[in-house]
C-alpha positions as CSV (number, residue, x, y, z in Angstrom):
1,Q,0.0,0.0,0.0
2,P,2.7,2.6,0.8
3,A,4.2,1.9,-2.7
4,T,0.8,2.5,-4.3
5,V,0.4,5.9,-2.4
6,Q,4.0,6.9,-3.5
7,A,3.2,6.0,-7.1
8,C,0.1,8.1,-7.0
9,K,2.1,11.0,-5.7
10,E,4.6,10.7,-8.5
11,L,1.7,10.7,-11.0
12,V,0.3,13.9,-9.5
13,K,3.8,15.4,-9.6
14,L,4.1,14.6,-13.3
15,R,0.7,16.2,-13.9
16,V,1.6,19.3,-12.0
17,R,4.9,19.6,-13.9
18,R,3.1,19.3,-17.2
19,E,0.5,21.9,-16.3
20,I,3.0,24.4,-15.0
21,D,5.1,23.8,-18.2
22,E,1.9,24.5,-20.3
23,T,1.3,27.7,-18.2
24,A,4.8,28.9,-18.8
25,E,4.3,28.4,-22.5
26,K,1.1,30.4,-22.3
27,I,2.9,33.2,-20.6
28,A,5.6,33.1,-23.2
29,D,3.0,33.3,-26.0
30,E,1.3,36.3,-24.3
31,V,4.7,38.1,-23.9
32,R,5.6,37.4,-27.6
33,N,2.2,38.9,-28.7
34,A,2.1,41.8,-26.3
35,G,3.5,44.4,-28.7
36,E,0.5,46.8,-28.2
37,K,0.5,46.5,-24.4
38,N,2.4,48.7,-21.9
39,V,4.7,47.3,-19.3
40,D,2.1,47.3,-16.5
41,E,-0.4,45.4,-18.5
42,I,2.2,42.8,-19.6
43,V,3.4,42.2,-16.0
44,A,-0.2,42.1,-14.6
45,L,-1.3,39.6,-17.3
46,C,1.6,37.3,-16.7
47,D,1.2,37.5,-13.0
48,S,-2.5,36.7,-13.3
49,I,-1.9,33.6,-15.6
50,Y,0.7,32.2,-13.2
51,N,-1.2,32.8,-10.0
52,D,-4.5,31.4,-11.4
53,K,-2.8,28.1,-12.1
54,I,-0.7,27.9,-8.9
55,S,-3.8,28.8,-6.7
56,S,-5.7,25.9,-8.2
57,Y,-3.5,23.3,-6.5
58,Q,-4.2,21.8,-3.1
59,F,-1.4,20.8,-0.8
60,D,-0.8,18.3,2.0
61,E,-2.4,20.3,4.8
62,E,-5.7,18.9,6.0
63,P,-8.5,20.3,8.3
64,E,-8.0,19.2,11.9
65,K,-10.2,19.2,15.1
66,I,-9.9,22.5,16.8
67,T,-9.4,21.0,20.2
68,D,-6.6,18.5,19.1
69,G,-3.5,19.4,21.0
70,L,-5.0,22.6,22.4
71,E,-3.9,22.0,26.0
72,D,-0.4,21.2,24.9
73,L,-0.3,24.4,22.8
74,L,-1.3,26.5,25.8
75,H,1.4,25.0,28.0
76,E,4.0,25.3,25.2
77,R,3.3,29.1,24.9
78,A,3.4,29.5,28.6
79,E,7.0,28.2,28.7
80,S,8.1,31.2,26.6
81,P,5.4,34.0,27.0
82,E,5.4,37.0,24.8
83,D,3.8,40.4,25.2
84,D,2.6,40.5,21.6
85,T,2.1,38.0,18.8
86,G,2.4,40.5,15.9
87,I,4.0,43.7,14.9
88,V,3.6,46.1,17.8
89,T,1.9,49.4,17.0
90,P,2.5,52.8,18.8
91,Y,-1.0,52.4,20.3
92,E,-1.0,50.5,23.6
93,E,-4.8,49.8,23.6
94,F,-4.7,48.3,20.2
95,N,-1.8,46.1,21.2
96,R,-3.6,45.0,24.3
97,M,-6.8,44.0,22.5
98,Y,-5.3,42.5,19.3
99,G,-1.7,41.7,20.0
100,G,-0.4,44.1,17.3
101,F,-0.7,43.5,13.6
102,K,-0.5,39.8,12.9
103,P,1.4,38.3,9.9
104,G,-0.9,37.1,7.1
105,H,-3.8,39.2,8.3
106,V,-5.5,42.0,6.4
107,Y,-6.8,45.0,8.4
108,S,-9.2,47.6,7.2
109,I,-9.0,51.2,8.6
110,A,-12.3,53.0,7.6
111,S,-13.7,56.4,8.2
112,R,-15.4,59.2,6.2
113,P,-13.3,61.3,3.8
114,G,-11.0,63.9,5.4
115,E,-11.0,62.4,8.9
116,G,-7.3,61.5,9.0
117,K,-6.9,57.9,7.7
118,T,-3.7,58.7,5.7
119,T,-2.2,60.7,8.6
120,W,-2.9,57.8,10.9
121,L,-1.5,55.2,8.5
122,V,1.7,57.2,7.9
123,D,2.2,57.7,11.6
124,C,1.4,54.1,12.4
125,G,3.7,52.7,9.7
126,F,6.6,55.0,10.4
127,R,6.6,54.4,14.2
128,S,5.9,50.7,13.9
129,A,8.9,50.3,11.6
130,K,11.1,51.9,14.3
131,I,9.5,50.1,17.3
132,N,9.8,46.6,15.8
133,D,13.0,47.3,13.6
134,V,11.1,46.0,10.6
135,K,10.7,47.3,7.0
136,V,7.3,48.9,6.1
137,L,6.1,49.4,2.6
138,Y,3.5,52.2,2.0
139,L,1.6,51.9,-1.3
140,D,-0.1,55.1,-2.1
141,T,-2.8,55.6,-4.8
142,E,-3.0,59.3,-4.3
143,M,0.1,61.1,-3.0
144,M,3.6,61.3,-4.4
145,T,6.6,60.4,-2.3
146,E,7.6,64.0,-2.0
147,E,4.2,65.0,-0.6
148,I,4.5,62.3,2.1
149,K,8.0,63.5,3.0
150,F,6.7,67.1,3.6
151,R,3.8,65.7,5.7
152,L,6.2,63.6,7.8
153,A,8.7,66.5,8.2
154,S,5.8,68.7,9.4
155,S,4.8,66.1,12.1
156,F,8.5,65.9,13.2
157,T,9.1,69.6,13.4
158,S,5.6,71.0,14.1
159,V,6.2,73.4,11.2
160,P,3.1,73.8,9.0
161,T,3.4,71.9,5.7
162,W,3.0,75.1,3.6
163,Y,6.2,76.6,5.1
164,L,8.2,73.4,4.3
165,E,6.8,73.0,0.8
166,T,7.4,76.6,-0.2
167,G,10.8,76.9,1.6
168,N,9.5,79.9,3.6
169,W,10.5,78.2,6.8
170,A,14.0,79.6,6.1
171,K,12.7,83.2,6.5
172,N,11.6,82.7,10.1
173,S,14.2,82.2,12.9
174,D,11.8,80.1,15.1
175,L,11.0,77.8,12.2
176,I,14.7,77.6,11.2
177,S,15.5,76.4,14.8
178,K,12.7,73.8,14.7
179,V,14.0,72.3,11.4
180,N,17.7,72.4,12.1
181,N,17.4,71.0,15.7
182,C,15.0,68.2,14.7
183,D,17.0,65.0,15.3
184,K,14.2,62.9,13.7
185,L,15.0,64.4,10.3
186,K,18.5,62.9,10.5
187,E,17.4,59.4,11.5
188,D,17.6,56.4,9.1
189,S,14.2,54.8,8.5
190,N,12.8,51.4,7.4
191,F,9.7,53.2,6.0
192,Y,9.4,52.8,2.2
193,H,6.9,54.8,0.1
194,F,5.7,54.0,-3.4
195,H,3.2,55.9,-5.5
196,I,1.1,53.3,-7.4
197,S,-1.4,55.6,-9.0
198,D,-4.1,53.6,-10.8
199,K,-2.1,50.4,-11.2
200,P,-4.2,47.2,-11.3
201,I,-4.2,45.0,-8.2
202,E,-2.2,42.3,-10.0
203,R,0.6,44.8,-10.6
204,V,0.4,46.0,-7.0
205,C,0.7,42.4,-5.7
206,S,3.7,41.9,-8.0
207,I,5.4,45.1,-6.6
208,I,4.8,43.8,-3.0
209,K,6.4,40.4,-3.7
210,R,9.4,41.9,-5.5
211,W,10.0,44.4,-2.6
212,Y,9.7,41.6,-0.1
213,Y,12.1,39.2,-1.7
214,S,14.6,41.8,-2.8
215,V,14.5,44.3,0.1
216,V,13.1,42.5,3.2
217,G,14.4,39.0,2.5
218,R,12.6,35.6,2.7
219,G,11.5,34.8,6.3
220,N,12.0,38.3,7.7
221,R,9.2,40.4,9.1
222,C,7.6,43.4,7.4
223,M,4.4,45.3,7.1
224,I,2.4,46.5,4.0
225,I,0.1,49.5,4.0
226,Y,-2.2,50.0,1.0
227,D,-3.8,53.5,0.8
228,Y,-6.5,53.1,-0.4
229,V,-8.6,50.2,-1.9
230,K,-10.6,51.7,-4.8
231,L,-11.4,51.1,-8.4
232,T,-8.4,51.5,-10.7
233,G,-9.8,51.4,-14.2
234,E,-11.9,48.2,-13.9
235,A,-15.1,48.2,-15.9
236,I,-18.3,47.8,-13.8
237,T,-20.8,45.5,-15.5
238,K,-24.1,44.0,-14.6
239,N,-22.3,40.8,-13.6
240,Y,-19.3,42.4,-12.0
241,M,-20.3,45.1,-9.6
242,E,-18.1,47.5,-7.7
243,Y,-18.4,45.6,-4.4
244,Q,-17.3,42.4,-6.2
245,I,-14.3,44.2,-7.7
246,I,-13.3,45.6,-4.3
247,G,-13.8,42.1,-2.8
248,D,-11.5,40.6,-5.4
249,K,-8.8,43.2,-4.6
250,I,-9.0,42.3,-0.9
251,N,-8.8,38.6,-1.7
252,Q,-5.6,39.1,-3.7
253,L,-4.1,41.3,-0.9
254,K,-5.0,38.5,1.5
255,R,-3.2,35.9,-0.6
256,V,-0.1,38.2,-0.8
257,A,-0.2,38.8,3.0
258,E,-0.1,35.0,3.5
259,E,2.7,34.4,0.9
260,V,5.0,37.0,2.5
261,N,3.7,36.3,6.0
262,A,3.1,40.0,6.7
263,P,0.2,42.1,7.9
264,V,-1.5,44.3,5.3
């Protein structure tokens, strides 16, 4: 019987190898015939073809009874207790209730327009990077990197953004002192910002993975911030409504969160 099981596994492996080879050929064909498409469209299409096939496979993990080994798990954790199970935030109450931002989870920060979501996210990301000594990637659909830099500098120095953006801070001795004596402006940071404009979600997920593997490194902790989830050129139809498009984006972000083992 073990030999039969092993033979079946080998057959499955051959099928998977064949299907992935066919998928690679399909990607190659798309690339060869993509003369009219721009770079973003080509990368998003290839990423979609590959992920659709890979996501269709099931692996060795099986559902298990929720109480199996539960008591042993509790005692195991008690032998080396931790204050938090995720990336610690600057906010003690959030850490107390949720244990920080946990790897592989997607969190939604919601409010009405103009109530400070971006300000909160930038503050949370920048300070969390320092507290945990982890890299944070901020994907921004609206603001350019330079705009975020001025906002951050304003929060560090307490100098209004207008003075910093226009350079008029240099005409006021009090503001000059605040800028020149601000040690935070001189600190190195693990906070990365990228303006993604209206890039499709497939392209965004590709950016996340490339950044993770090239900058963070496999197995290392990090955090991703996406500001904000909205339509980016997708066509709304009778059979594909806005809420379905947004739901699909969230699902893809969740898959990326699990692949890189980071909170989004």
